[in-house]
DOPA-775598 format. One record per residue (C-alpha): chain; z, x, y; residue number from 1. Coordinates in Angstrom, 2 decimals. Example, Ala and Ser with C-alpha at 12.3 -4.5 7.8 and 13.67 -1.06 7.14 Angstrom:
BEGIN
('A'; (7.80; 12.30; -4.50); 1),
('A'; (7.14; 13.67; -1.06); 2),
END
This chain:
BEGIN
('A'; (4.75; 64.20; -142.62); 1),
('A'; (4.32; 62.18; -145.85); 2),
('A'; (1.59; 61.90; -148.59); 3),
('A'; (1.49; 59.06; -151.18); 4),
('A'; (-0.02; 59.49; -154.70); 5),
('A'; (-1.45; 56.44; -156.49); 6),
('A'; (-2.60; 55.91; -160.11); 7),
('A'; (-6.00; 54.51; -161.11); 8),
('A'; (-4.63; 51.00; -160.77); 9),
('A'; (-3.55; 51.71; -157.22); 10),
('A'; (0.10; 51.81; -157.98); 11),
('A'; (2.38; 54.27; -156.15); 12),
('A'; (3.55; 56.97; -158.50); 13),
('A'; (4.89; 59.60; -156.08); 14),
('A'; (5.43; 60.53; -152.44); 15),
('A'; (5.17; 64.08; -151.21); 16),
('A'; (6.50; 64.87; -147.78); 17),
('A'; (7.94; 67.38; -145.30); 18),
('A'; (11.07; 66.50; -143.38); 19),
('A'; (12.00; 68.46; -140.26); 20),
('A'; (15.50; 68.42; -138.78); 21),
('A'; (15.08; 67.87; -134.99); 22),
('A'; (18.78; 67.39; -134.20); 23),
('A'; (18.96; 70.60; -132.17); 24),
('A'; (15.80; 69.75; -130.27); 25),
('A'; (17.12; 66.27; -129.49); 26),
('A'; (20.44; 67.68; -128.28); 27),
('A'; (18.63; 70.18; -126.07); 28),
('A'; (16.49; 67.43; -124.56); 29),
('A'; (19.59; 65.32; -123.91); 30),
('A'; (21.32; 68.27; -122.22); 31),
('A'; (18.28; 68.85; -120.02); 32),
('A'; (18.20; 65.18; -119.04); 33),
('A'; (21.91; 65.29; -118.22); 34),
('A'; (21.50; 68.45; -116.15); 35),
('A'; (18.60; 66.89; -114.25); 36),
('A'; (20.68; 63.78; -113.60); 37),
('A'; (23.62; 65.85; -112.31); 38),
('A'; (21.30; 67.88; -110.06); 39),
('A'; (19.79; 64.71; -108.61); 40),
('A'; (22.92; 62.62; -108.13); 41),
('A'; (25.58; 65.27; -107.37); 42),
('A'; (27.66; 64.68; -104.23); 43),
('A'; (27.55; 68.41; -103.50); 44),
('A'; (24.40; 69.95; -102.10); 45),
('A'; (22.66; 72.23; -104.61); 46),
('A'; (20.22; 74.95; -103.63); 47),
('A'; (18.40; 77.24; -106.07); 48),
('A'; (16.68; 80.44; -104.96); 49),
('A'; (14.83; 83.31; -106.58); 50),
('A'; (16.39; 86.84; -106.58); 51),
('A'; (15.05; 87.43; -103.06); 52),
('A'; (16.69; 84.29; -101.67); 53),
('A'; (13.53; 82.18; -101.43); 54),
('A'; (14.41; 78.51; -101.98); 55),
('A'; (12.92; 77.07; -105.18); 56),
('A'; (14.65; 73.71; -105.35); 57),
('A'; (17.20; 71.50; -103.58); 58),
('A'; (18.75; 68.16; -104.43); 59),
('A'; (19.19; 64.90; -102.50); 60),
('A'; (22.67; 65.83; -101.24); 61),
('A'; (21.13; 68.93; -99.63); 62),
('A'; (18.71; 66.71; -97.71); 63),
('A'; (21.50; 64.34; -96.63); 64),
('A'; (23.86; 67.09; -95.44); 65),
('A'; (21.37; 69.42; -93.74); 66),
('A'; (18.76; 66.91; -92.54); 67),
('A'; (15.95; 69.03; -94.05); 68),
('A'; (13.57; 67.43; -96.52); 69),
('A'; (12.94; 69.22; -99.79); 70),
('A'; (9.37; 70.05; -98.70); 71),
('A'; (10.74; 71.69; -95.53); 72),
('A'; (13.23; 73.81; -97.44); 73),
('A'; (11.01; 75.07; -100.26); 74),
('A'; (9.62; 78.54; -99.59); 75),
('A'; (12.20; 79.19; -96.84); 76),
('A'; (15.46; 81.09; -97.22); 77),
('A'; (19.01; 79.93; -96.48); 78),
('A'; (18.62; 81.54; -93.04); 79),
('A'; (17.11; 78.16; -92.21); 80),
('A'; (20.70; 76.90; -91.93); 81),
('A'; (22.17; 79.88; -90.05); 82),
('A'; (24.50; 78.74; -87.27); 83),
('A'; (24.94; 82.14; -85.67); 84),
('A'; (28.74; 81.84; -85.91); 85),
('A'; (29.02; 84.52; -88.62); 86),
('A'; (28.06; 88.09; -87.75); 87),
('A'; (25.96; 90.55; -89.74); 88),
('A'; (29.00; 92.14; -91.40); 89),
('A'; (30.03; 88.74; -92.82); 90),
('A'; (26.73; 88.37; -94.67); 91),
('A'; (26.72; 92.02; -95.76); 92),
('A'; (30.13; 91.51; -97.37); 93),
('A'; (28.95; 88.28; -99.00); 94),
('A'; (25.87; 89.90; -100.56); 95),
('A'; (27.84; 92.92; -101.69); 96),
('A'; (30.26; 90.69; -103.58); 97),
('A'; (27.38; 88.65; -105.04); 98),
('A'; (25.67; 91.77; -106.36); 99),
('A'; (28.88; 93.35; -107.67); 100),
('A'; (30.65; 90.28; -109.04); 101),
('A'; (27.92; 87.67; -109.36); 102),
('A'; (29.83; 85.08; -107.34); 103),
('A'; (31.00; 84.31; -103.80); 104),
('A'; (33.09; 81.40; -102.56); 105),
('A'; (34.46; 80.53; -99.13); 106),
('A'; (34.05; 78.53; -95.94); 107),
('A'; (31.09; 78.99; -93.65); 108),
('A'; (29.54; 77.38; -90.57); 109),
('A'; (25.94; 76.17; -90.93); 110),
('A'; (23.52; 74.25; -88.72); 111),
('A'; (21.77; 70.97; -89.45); 112),
('A'; (18.14; 70.33; -88.62); 113),
('A'; (19.18; 68.42; -85.46); 114),
('A'; (21.11; 71.50; -84.25); 115),
('A'; (24.62; 70.26; -84.97); 116),
('A'; (26.93; 72.91; -86.41); 117),
('A'; (29.26; 71.91; -89.24); 118),
('A'; (31.75; 73.62; -91.58); 119),
('A'; (31.02; 73.73; -95.29); 120),
('A'; (32.72; 74.89; -98.45); 121),
('A'; (30.24; 77.10; -100.28); 122),
('A'; (30.03; 78.66; -103.73); 123),
('A'; (27.13; 80.94; -104.72); 124),
('A'; (26.61; 82.11; -108.31); 125),
('A'; (24.08; 84.53; -109.76); 126),
('A'; (22.14; 83.55; -112.91); 127),
('A'; (21.11; 86.51; -115.08); 128),
('A'; (18.22; 87.27; -117.44); 129),
('A'; (18.85; 88.68; -120.92); 130),
('A'; (18.42; 92.19; -119.51); 131),
('A'; (21.19; 91.52; -116.93); 132),
('A'; (18.80; 91.35; -113.99); 133),
('A'; (19.28; 88.48; -111.56); 134),
('A'; (17.03; 85.51; -112.28); 135),
('A'; (18.27; 83.00; -109.70); 136),
('A'; (21.03; 82.21; -107.24); 137),
('A'; (22.60; 78.75; -107.26); 138),
('A'; (24.53; 77.59; -104.20); 139),
('A'; (26.76; 74.51; -104.15); 140),
('A'; (28.20; 73.32; -100.86); 141),
('A'; (29.81; 70.31; -99.22); 142),
('A'; (30.41; 69.23; -95.63); 143),
('A'; (34.14; 69.63; -94.86); 144),
('A'; (34.07; 68.39; -91.24); 145),
('A'; (36.50; 65.53; -91.95); 146),
('A'; (38.80; 67.82; -93.95); 147),
('A'; (38.82; 70.35; -91.08); 148),
('A'; (39.60; 67.65; -88.51); 149),
('A'; (42.45; 66.29; -90.63); 150),
('A'; (43.83; 69.80; -91.10); 151),
('A'; (43.66; 70.45; -87.34); 152),
('A'; (45.39; 67.14; -86.62); 153),
('A'; (48.19; 67.91; -89.06); 154),
('A'; (48.61; 71.36; -87.51); 155),
('A'; (48.70; 69.80; -84.06); 156),
('A'; (51.39; 67.33; -85.10); 157),
('A'; (53.42; 70.06; -86.82); 158),
('A'; (53.35; 72.60; -83.99); 159),
('A'; (52.76; 70.75; -80.70); 160),
('A'; (54.58; 68.11; -78.71); 161),
('A'; (52.35; 65.03; -78.79); 162),
('A'; (53.40; 63.82; -75.33); 163),
('A'; (52.90; 66.98; -73.27); 164),
('A'; (50.61; 69.06; -75.50); 165),
('A'; (52.98; 72.02; -75.19); 166),
('A'; (54.16; 73.97; -78.24); 167),
('A'; (57.13; 72.27; -79.86); 168),
('A'; (60.46; 73.81; -80.81); 169),
('A'; (59.15; 75.05; -84.18); 170),
('A'; (56.12; 76.86; -82.75); 171),
('A'; (58.11; 78.26; -79.85); 172),
('A'; (60.68; 79.75; -82.25); 173),
('A'; (57.84; 81.48; -84.09); 174),
('A'; (56.38; 82.82; -80.83); 175),
('A'; (59.78; 84.03; -79.66); 176),
('A'; (60.34; 85.85; -82.95); 177),
('A'; (56.96; 87.53; -82.49); 178),
('A'; (57.84; 88.46; -78.91); 179),
('A'; (61.17; 89.97; -80.03); 180),
('A'; (59.44; 91.97; -82.78); 181),
('A'; (56.86; 93.23; -80.29); 182),
('A'; (59.56; 94.17; -77.76); 183),
('A'; (61.35; 96.23; -80.40); 184),
('A'; (58.11; 97.88; -81.51); 185),
('A'; (56.92; 98.79; -78.02); 186),
('A'; (60.34; 99.34; -76.40); 187),
('A'; (59.85; 96.60; -73.80); 188),
('A'; (62.02; 93.68; -72.68); 189),
('A'; (61.43; 89.94; -72.49); 190),
('A'; (63.02; 87.09; -70.55); 191),
('A'; (63.78; 83.64; -71.90); 192),
('A'; (64.04; 80.74; -69.45); 193),
('A'; (65.81; 77.49; -70.32); 194),
('A'; (64.77; 74.72; -67.90); 195),
('A'; (66.43; 71.31; -67.65); 196),
('A'; (65.20; 68.56; -65.33); 197),
('A'; (67.85; 67.03; -63.06); 198),
('A'; (67.40; 63.34; -62.30); 199),
('A'; (65.01; 62.57; -65.14); 200),
('A'; (67.33; 60.00; -66.77); 201),
('A'; (67.54; 58.04; -63.52); 202),
('A'; (63.75; 57.84; -63.28); 203),
('A'; (63.49; 56.83; -66.91); 204),
('A'; (66.17; 54.13; -66.54); 205),
('A'; (64.95; 52.71; -63.23); 206),
('A'; (61.17; 52.84; -63.73); 207),
('A'; (60.80; 52.66; -67.53); 208),
('A'; (59.75; 54.96; -70.34); 209),
('A'; (56.09; 55.00; -69.30); 210),
('A'; (57.03; 56.40; -65.90); 211),
('A'; (59.34; 58.90; -67.60); 212),
('A'; (56.58; 59.99; -69.98); 213),
('A'; (54.15; 60.39; -67.08); 214),
('A'; (56.70; 62.53; -65.23); 215),
('A'; (57.19; 64.78; -68.27); 216),
('A'; (53.44; 65.20; -68.81); 217),
('A'; (52.85; 65.98; -65.14); 218),
('A'; (55.62; 68.56; -64.88); 219),
('A'; (54.62; 70.11; -68.23); 220),
('A'; (51.11; 70.69; -66.85); 221),
('A'; (52.57; 72.24; -63.70); 222),
('A'; (54.88; 74.52; -65.70); 223),
('A'; (52.04; 75.64; -67.95); 224),
('A'; (49.93; 76.57; -64.91); 225),
('A'; (52.79; 78.69; -63.56); 226),
('A'; (52.86; 81.24; -66.41); 227),
('A'; (50.41; 83.90; -67.55); 228),
('A'; (48.21; 83.50; -70.64); 229),
('A'; (50.32; 85.97; -72.59); 230),
('A'; (53.55; 84.07; -71.88); 231),
('A'; (54.57; 80.82; -73.55); 232),
('A'; (56.37; 77.62; -72.62); 233),
('A'; (57.39; 74.73; -74.85); 234),
('A'; (58.97; 71.35; -74.60); 235),
('A'; (62.23; 72.00; -76.37); 236),
('A'; (63.33; 68.38; -76.48); 237),
('A'; (63.87; 65.46; -74.08); 238),
('A'; (63.57; 66.86; -70.57); 239),
('A'; (64.22; 70.48; -71.62); 240),
('A'; (61.65; 73.26; -71.54); 241),
('A'; (61.93; 76.86; -72.74); 242),
('A'; (59.68; 79.76; -71.71); 243),
('A'; (59.36; 83.33; -72.93); 244),
('A'; (58.10; 85.88; -70.41); 245),
('A'; (56.86; 89.22; -71.75); 246),
('A'; (57.49; 92.63; -70.16); 247),
('A'; (60.29; 91.33; -67.94); 248),
('A'; (63.50; 93.32; -67.64); 249),
('A'; (64.97; 92.42; -64.24); 250),
('A'; (65.82; 89.17; -62.50); 251),
('A'; (64.10; 90.27; -59.28); 252),
('A'; (60.76; 90.56; -61.06); 253),
('A'; (61.15; 86.94; -62.17); 254),
('A'; (62.16; 85.52; -58.80); 255),
('A'; (58.63; 84.39; -57.75); 256),
('A'; (58.11; 82.69; -61.15); 257),
('A'; (61.49; 80.96; -61.02); 258),
('A'; (60.72; 79.69; -57.54); 259),
('A'; (57.36; 78.30; -58.75); 260),
('A'; (59.14; 76.41; -61.52); 261),
('A'; (61.64; 74.95; -59.04); 262),
('A'; (58.86; 74.00; -56.60); 263),
('A'; (56.82; 72.36; -59.37); 264),
('A'; (59.83; 70.32; -60.46); 265),
('A'; (60.70; 69.28; -56.89); 266),
('A'; (57.17; 68.24; -55.96); 267),
('A'; (56.99; 64.41; -55.73); 268),
('A'; (55.18; 62.48; -58.44); 269),
('A'; (53.18; 59.30; -57.72); 270),
('A'; (52.99; 56.73; -60.48); 271),
('A'; (51.66; 53.15; -60.04); 272),
('A'; (52.31; 53.15; -56.29); 273),
('A'; (55.80; 54.54; -56.87); 274),
('A'; (56.90; 57.97; -55.75); 275),
('A'; (59.79; 59.76; -57.37); 276),
('A'; (61.01; 63.31; -57.72); 277),
('A'; (63.42; 65.38; -59.76); 278),
('A'; (64.78; 68.90; -59.56); 279),
('A'; (65.44; 71.59; -62.16); 280),
('A'; (68.21; 73.88; -63.34); 281),
('A'; (67.10; 77.17; -64.89); 282),
('A'; (69.03; 79.59; -67.05); 283),
('A'; (67.70; 83.09; -67.72); 284),
('A'; (68.58; 85.65; -70.35); 285),
('A'; (66.98; 88.99; -71.17); 286),
('A'; (66.35; 90.54; -74.54); 287),
('A'; (66.24; 94.35; -74.57); 288),
('A'; (64.92; 96.28; -77.61); 289),
('A'; (68.30; 97.93; -78.32); 290),
('A'; (70.08; 94.57; -78.65); 291),
('A'; (70.92; 93.12; -82.04); 292),
('A'; (70.09; 89.46; -81.40); 293),
('A'; (67.80; 86.97; -83.08); 294),
('A'; (65.71; 84.22; -81.47); 295),
('A'; (68.39; 81.56; -81.89); 296),
('A'; (71.01; 83.69; -80.13); 297),
('A'; (68.67; 84.47; -77.25); 298),
('A'; (67.88; 80.76; -76.72); 299),
('A'; (71.59; 79.88; -76.92); 300),
('A'; (72.39; 82.42; -74.19); 301),
('A'; (69.62; 81.01; -71.98); 302),
('A'; (70.96; 77.50; -72.61); 303),
('A'; (74.45; 78.59; -71.55); 304),
('A'; (73.05; 80.19; -68.41); 305),
('A'; (71.21; 76.94; -67.60); 306),
('A'; (74.44; 74.96; -68.03); 307),
('A'; (76.19; 77.27; -65.57); 308),
('A'; (73.31; 76.83; -63.09); 309),
('A'; (73.58; 73.04; -63.42); 310),
('A'; (77.34; 73.10; -62.88); 311),
('A'; (76.82; 75.12; -59.71); 312),
('A'; (74.21; 72.67; -58.45); 313),
END
């Protein structure tokens, strides 16, 4: 605000004025504009609620991820997105942590407007008044469907044989270690079966790798159907399979299972109008809780037993 003083001739002789420093105000306005821009253009969905969980505002990413328009979300609560995959205790624990610590972060399953369920990474933070009462909750989340699928694929590659779908050598070793630990803890015994296909190389050489792969996949499916859910079988490598059978302490109790394995291996396989068959040699070893052996030693004994079976025809 300025005021000019003139003399009788109309000449300027002084200027009186008031200057106000608005730097802080300008900075505040810039920060608000930046915050509004981030809210609007953020890749993560942002949801703001009142202390009771009623939705006050959402951004564009929220609309894109959930399928709900802003007008549909306002006045509702986040239950709008509930997938039903988390139980009541999950949400009770979440709210308890929010109240006690002011923040919760984790993975959760939510449901889009069209009914599709998707995984999301979610962070919820409490915003407080000057008197330490909760003013708002702000939730930031992103759709991690692709990340989950990639993680599952990597886990599949790391722990399963890609041809047969059976656990690979690495996963089987882990399962056998668990079985040994359980046998020691509960004073039970387990059996380990080492199975080698006889005649597989001839099929592979005469009919090609595709026929050999088909044979392995077919027999793997048969072997898997022969065992109980609590037992495990893996493709150990090439045409070798290894199985661990829980609560088995005598050969006679395994006889029906061993016969099923032999029958499954002997059963003819039809591939592209060709019929071929193989047989199997099986070695068996038992682990008893009083024995001081690790998984590698148990497998080696079963392998030696299989070699003896093969030599005897």
